[in-house]
N, C-alpha and C positions, 0 to 999 in steps of 0.2 A: 672335699666337704661341701655338701649342698645345703642351702638354707631351705626354709619351708617351701613347699610346692616345687621343689627341684630347681629353684633359682640360685644362681651363684652369688656369693657375697662380693662386696666391692673389692675386698682384698684379692679374692680369686680372680676377678676380672682384671685387676691391675697387674697381677703376676702374668696372666695370659697375654696381656698387652705388652709385656716386656719390662715392666717396672721392677726395679730391685728394691724390695721392701726390707732387706736385711738391716739397714741402718735404723729404720723405724722400730723394728722388732728389738734390736739391741738397745736403743734408747729407752724403750718402754720397760726394759729390764732394770734400768737404773732407778734409784730413789728420786723423789722430787728434788731433794737438795743437790744431788749429783747433776740432774738435768739443768737446774737453775744455775749452777756453777759453770757448766759448759756454755750455757747461753750467755752468761755474763762475760766469760772469757772471749767468746766470739764477738760480742758487741764491742768490747774494749779494743780488739784487734781491728775491727771495721772502723771505729772512730779514729784510731791511730793512723790507719791508712788514709782516711779522709783528710786528716790534719796534714800528713806528709804531702799529699797531692796538692792541697791548697798552698802549702809552703813553697812547693816547686813552681806552681803557676804564678805566685806572687813574685818570685825571684827571677822569673824568665824575662829576657829582654823583649821589649815590644817589637813586633815585626813591622817593617815598613810596607805599606800596602802596595807600593810600586813594585817591590820585588816579588809579590805574589801574582802579579798580572802578566807573567811571561807568556 
């Protein structure tokens, strides 16, 4: 599909460059509420992972600087 004056759309150029736009197309098929729910779920997962990382860092034993200078 060519746009006006024979120019390719951004989607066509992205596909030619090797981008997989199937996830975008699938997501656009969802309702607003479905997309918002997916976003919220992903955000909650990211925040949970961030919390777990902080908990691990806080519980880690401090490293003696002398042992790092070998």
